[in-house]
C-alpha positions, 0 to 999 in steps of 0.5 A: 482504500489500502490499494489506492494508498499503496499505489500513491506511496509506491509512486511517491518513492519512485518504485515500479510494482516489480521493484517494490515486489523485489524489495519486499520479497513478494511477486509483482502480480501480488503488488498489483492485486493489492493495489487493485483491492483484489487481495489483502496483505498480512501484517507481516507483508504490510511491514515488508512493503512499508520497509521497502518504501522506507515509510513507517507502517503506522504512517501508512495505516494513518493515510489509509484511515484518513482516506477511508474517513474522507470517503465516508464523509463524502457518502454522508 
């Protein structure tokens, strides 16, 4: 869920993985791993990613939570 929402947010603001990584001081491959669900960010990294995309971390987490709830509802 987090990875999918990260990609949506990144694309919404028009950043490439490389540009987001540069702005958040993480490697592009790490952004890719996050988006594919192969890694989980620390809270600090999540804040840096959100800051780079100019979104509030709480708003981002809310989106992840809603996506998770929708997925759970579909499985029920």
